[in-house]
C-alpha positions in Angstrom: 0.0 0.0 0.0 2.9 2.4 0.8 4.3 2.1 -2.7 0.9 2.6 -4.3 0.4 5.8 -2.3 3.8 7.1 -3.3 3.3 6.3 -7.0 -0.1 8.0 -7.0 1.3 11.0 -5.2 4.2 11.2 -7.8 1.6 10.9 -10.6 -0.5 13.7 -9.3 2.5 16.0 -8.6 3.6 15.3 -12.2 0.3 16.5 -13.5 0.5 19.6 -11.3 4.0 20.3 -12.7 2.7 20.0 -16.3 0.1 22.7 -15.5 2.8 25.0 -14.1 5.2 24.3 -16.9 2.6 25.1 -19.4 1.7 28.3 -17.6 5.3 29.5 -17.3 6.2 28.3 -20.8 8.8 25.7 -19.6 8.8 23.8 -22.8 11.3 22.1 -25.1 11.4 23.4 -28.7 13.0 21.2 -31.4 16.4 22.4 -32.7 19.0 21.2 -35.2 20.3 18.4 -33.0 16.9 17.3 -31.6 15.6 13.8 -32.2 12.0 15.1 -31.7 9.7 17.5 -33.7 7.0 18.3 -31.2 7.0 21.1 -28.6 7.0 19.2 -25.2 7.0 20.1 -21.5 10.6 20.2 -20.3 11.8 19.2 -16.8 9.4 16.3 -16.2 12.3 14.7 -14.3 11.7 17.1 -11.5 9.8 14.1 -10.1 13.1 12.6 -8.9 14.1 15.3 -6.4 10.4 15.3 -5.3 10.7 11.5 -4.8 13.8 12.1 -2.7 11.9 14.6 -0.5 9.1 12.2 -0.1 11.6 9.5 0.9 13.1 11.8 3.6 9.6 12.8 4.9 8.4 9.2 5.2 11.6 7.7 6.6 14.1 10.1 8.1 11.8 12.5 9.9 9.2 9.9 10.9 11.5 7.0 11.8 14.9 8.6 12.4 16.4 6.3 9.8 19.7 4.9 11.0 20.8 3.5 7.6 22.1 6.9 6.5 23.8 9.0 9.2 24.5 11.7 6.6 21.4 11.4 4.5 20.6 15.2 4.9 24.1 15.9 3.4 23.3 13.8 0.4 19.9 15.5 0.2 21.6 18.9 0.1 23.8 17.7 -2.7 20.9 16.4 -4.8 18.8 19.5 -4.2 21.8 21.8 -5.1 22.2 19.8 -8.3 18.5 19.7 -9.1 18.1 23.4 -8.5 20.9 24.6 -10.8 19.8 22.0 -13.4 16.2 23.3 -13.3 17.4 26.8 -13.7 19.4 25.7 -16.7 16.3 24.1 -18.1 14.5 27.4 -17.9 17.3 29.7 -18.9 20.5 28.3 -20.3 23.5 28.8 -18.0 27.2 28.9 -18.9 29.2 25.8 -18.4 31.4 27.5 -15.8 28.4 28.2 -13.5 27.1 24.7 -13.9 30.5 23.1 -13.1 30.8 25.0 -9.9 27.5 23.6 -8.6 28.4 20.1 -9.9 31.6 20.3 -7.8 29.6 21.3 -4.7 27.1 18.5 -5.2 29.8 15.9 -5.8 31.6 17.2 -2.7 28.5 16.5 -0.6 28.1 13.1 -2.2 31.7 12.1 -1.4 31.3 13.4 2.2 28.2 11.2 2.5 30.2 8.2 1.2 33.0 9.0 3.6 35.5 9.1 0.7 37.6 11.9 2.2 38.4 9.7 5.3 38.7 6.3 3.6 40.7 6.9 0.4 44.2 8.3 -0.3 44.2 12.0 -1.1 45.7 11.4 -4.6 42.6 9.5 -5.6 40.2 12.4 -4.8 40.7 14.5 -8.0 40.2 11.3 -10.1 36.9 10.5 -8.3 35.7 14.1 -8.8 36.4 13.9 -12.5 34.8 10.5 -12.7 31.6 11.5 -10.8 31.1 14.8 -12.7 31.8 12.9 -15.9 29.0 10.4 -15.1 26.5 13.1 -14.2 27.1 14.8 -17.6 27.2 11.6 -19.5 23.8 10.7 -18.2 22.6 14.2 -19.3 24.2 13.7 -22.8 22.3 10.4 -23.3 18.9 11.9 -22.4 18.0 12.7 -26.0 15.1 10.5 -27.2 11.9 9.3 -25.7 12.2 6.5 -23.1 16.0 6.4 -23.1 17.0 7.7 -19.6 13.7 6.6 -18.0 14.1 3.0 -19.1 17.9 3.0 -18.4 17.2 4.3 -14.9 14.5 1.8 -14.3 16.9 -1.0 -15.4 19.8 0.2 -13.3 17.6 0.7 -10.2 16.0 -2.7 -10.8 19.5 -4.3 -11.0 20.5 -2.6 -7.8 17.4 -3.8 -6.1 18.1 -7.3 -7.1 21.6 -7.1 -5.8 20.3 -5.6 -2.5 17.8 -8.4 -2.1 19.7 -11.4 -3.3 23.4 -10.7 -3.3 24.4 -8.3 -0.6 22.2 -6.0 1.5 23.9 -2.7 1.1 21.0 -0.2 1.7 17.4 0.3 2.7 15.3 -1.1 -0.1 13.1 1.9 -0.1 16.1 4.1 -1.1 16.1 2.2 -4.4 12.3 1.7 -4.7 11.4 5.4 -4.5 13.4 6.5 -7.5 12.3 3.3 -9.3 8.6 4.3 -8.7 9.5 7.8 -10.0 11.0 6.2 -13.1 7.8 4.2 -13.8 5.6 7.4 -13.4 8.0 9.4 -15.6 7.9 6.7 -18.3 4.1 6.7 -18.3 4.4 10.2 -19.7 7.6 9.8 -21.7 7.6 6.3 -23.2 5.4 7.3 -26.0 5.7 8.1 -29.7 4.7 11.7 -28.8 6.0 12.2 -25.3 4.1 14.3 -22.8 7.3 15.5 -21.2 11.1 15.3 -21.3 13.3 14.6 -18.4 15.3 17.8 -18.7 18.6 18.5 -16.9 16.8 18.5 -13.6 15.8 14.9 -14.1 18.9 13.4 -15.7 21.2 15.0 -13.2 19.1 14.1 -10.2 18.6 10.5 -11.0 22.3 10.2 -12.1 23.3 11.6 -8.7 20.9 9.2 -6.9 22.3 6.2 -8.8 25.9 7.4 -8.1 25.1 7.4 -4.4 23.7 3.9 -4.6 26.6 2.6 -6.6 29.0 4.3 -4.1 27.3 2.6 -1.2 27.4 -0.8 -2.9 31.1 -0.4 -3.9 32.0 0.7 -0.4 30.1 -2.2 1.1 31.6 -4.9 -1.1 35.0 -3.4 -2.0 34.2 -4.3 -5.6 34.3 -1.6 -8.3 32.7 -3.9 -10.9 29.3 -2.5 -10.0 30.1 0.7 -12.0 29.6 -1.5 -15.1 25.8 -1.1 -14.5 26.5 2.1 -16.5 28.6 0.5 -19.3 26.4 1.3 -22.3 26.1 5.0 -21.4 29.8 5.2 -20.5 31.0 3.5 -23.7 28.7 5.6 -25.9 29.7 9.0 -24.4 33.5 8.3 -24.1 33.8 7.0 -27.6 31.7 9.8 -29.0 33.8 12.4 -27.3 37.0 10.7 -28.7 35.4 10.7 -32.2 34.7 14.5 -31.9 38.2 15.2 -30.7 39.6 13.3 -33.6 37.4 15.5 -35.9 38.6 18.6 -34.1 35.1 19.5 -33.0 34.1 21.5 -30.0 32.9 18.8 -27.6 30.9 21.3 -25.6 28.7 22.3 -28.6 25.5 20.5 -29.6 25.9 17.6 -32.0 24.2 14.5 -33.5 27.0 12.0 -33.5 25.8 9.6 -30.8 24.9 6.2 -32.1 21.4 6.5 -30.7 21.0 9.8 -32.7 22.0 8.1 -35.9 19.4 5.4 -35.3 16.6 7.8 -34.4 17.4 10.8 -36.7 19.1 9.4 -39.8 17.6 5.9 -40.0 14.2 7.0 -38.6 13.9 4.1 -36.2 11.3 4.5 -33.4 12.7 6.2 -30.3 11.0 3.5 -28.2 12.7 0.7 -30.1 16.1 2.4 -29.9 15.7 3.0 -26.1 14.6 -0.6 -25.6 17.6 -1.9 -27.6 20.0 0.1 -25.4 18.4 -1.2 -22.2 18.3 -4.8 -23.5 22.1 -4.7 -24.1 22.7 -3.2 -20.6 20.4 -5.9 -19.1 22.6 -8.6 -20.6 25.7 -6.9 -19.3 24.2 -6.5 -15.8 23.5 -10.2 -15.7 27.1 -11.0 -16.4 28.3 -8.4 -13.8 26.1 -9.9 -11.1 26.8 -13.5 -11.9 30.5 -13.5 -12.6 32.6 -14.1 -9.5 36.0 -13.3 -11.1 38.3 -10.6 -9.9 37.2 -7.0 -10.7 39.8 -6.5 -13.5 38.6 -9.7 -15.3 34.9 -8.8 -15.0 35.7 -5.3 -16.3 37.7 -6.7 -19.2 35.1 -9.3 -20.2 32.3 -6.7 -20.1 34.0 -3.6 -21.5 36.1 -5.0 -24.4 33.3 -6.8 -26.3 31.0 -3.8 -25.7 33.5 -1.4 -27.2 34.3 -3.6 -30.2 30.5 -4.1 -30.9 29.8 -0.4 -30.5 32.6 0.6 -33.0 31.5 -2.0 -35.5 27.8 -1.1 -35.3 28.6 2.6 -35.6 30.8 2.0 -38.6 28.2 0.0 -40.3 25.5 2.6 -39.5 27.6 5.4 -41.0 28.1 3.4 -44.2 24.4 2.7 -44.4 23.5 6.4 -43.9 26.1 7.4 -46.6 24.5 4.9 -49.1 21.1 6.2 -48.3 22.2 9.8 -49.1 23.7 8.7 -52.4 20.4 6.9 -53.3 18.4 10.0 -52.4 20.6 12.2 -54.5 20.2 10.0 -57.5 
């Protein structure tokens, strides 16, 4: 009953936000890099920070939750990130301003995870770069209907399975609440004509929440293999950045070089099919990550290497196919 109430509440609050977004003109207009053609409500992912506040209200304040001694610190980090991201959704901010707030949010996340006390000081800058990179990678991949909602649902579902069947690393509700938010969001987004998009506020907030969960799990088990739950997003973003650097493009400018953009924009494959394919691949990888009992380096090698090779091969074939299509159209 608790989860039904939370889901209904999130659903109602989403509808309230749509009304406010429509009134204040918080909408997403298609541009040259967009994979959509309809004007749609932006920032539907605000449901994630709302879900976090509901989690706090129902657990910390009412039950004095002992699982997270620094949960309010984490909440501050998420709300700082959500606030600056929502402002960016409304009026585009400079990258310099965004990165300052990303740094503050990640600092609060690392404090929550006790990283500053547990790890050597030389590793801290690396972790900052890694965490901020993941946050932005999640944002880069939020480009077509269903993509980030489904991917978040899959990642959270995998974490819930690990928590229930492999190692109990957190309160299950801390995973279930964002999972419910993902289901509600997908109700409005996993459509041919989406009712809303996640926006920076959504992609950044859920990425931050997932980072916190992965950090808790890695700390609990001492295994870094769990970061492979983000393999598909990681491989796509890193290889696309390398491709753009090779072409001497400004990696901070909008583009349409992601593989999912080639599928959706150039080959005109349904957004929902492309999103489902990406999540299906990650589901298979998650299965191997969970089931393989090899050392971390071996698991990482077995998962990453084939994924990278497959990605490069598929992208090469896709570009050749698009080039042939253009030649046929010109003739």
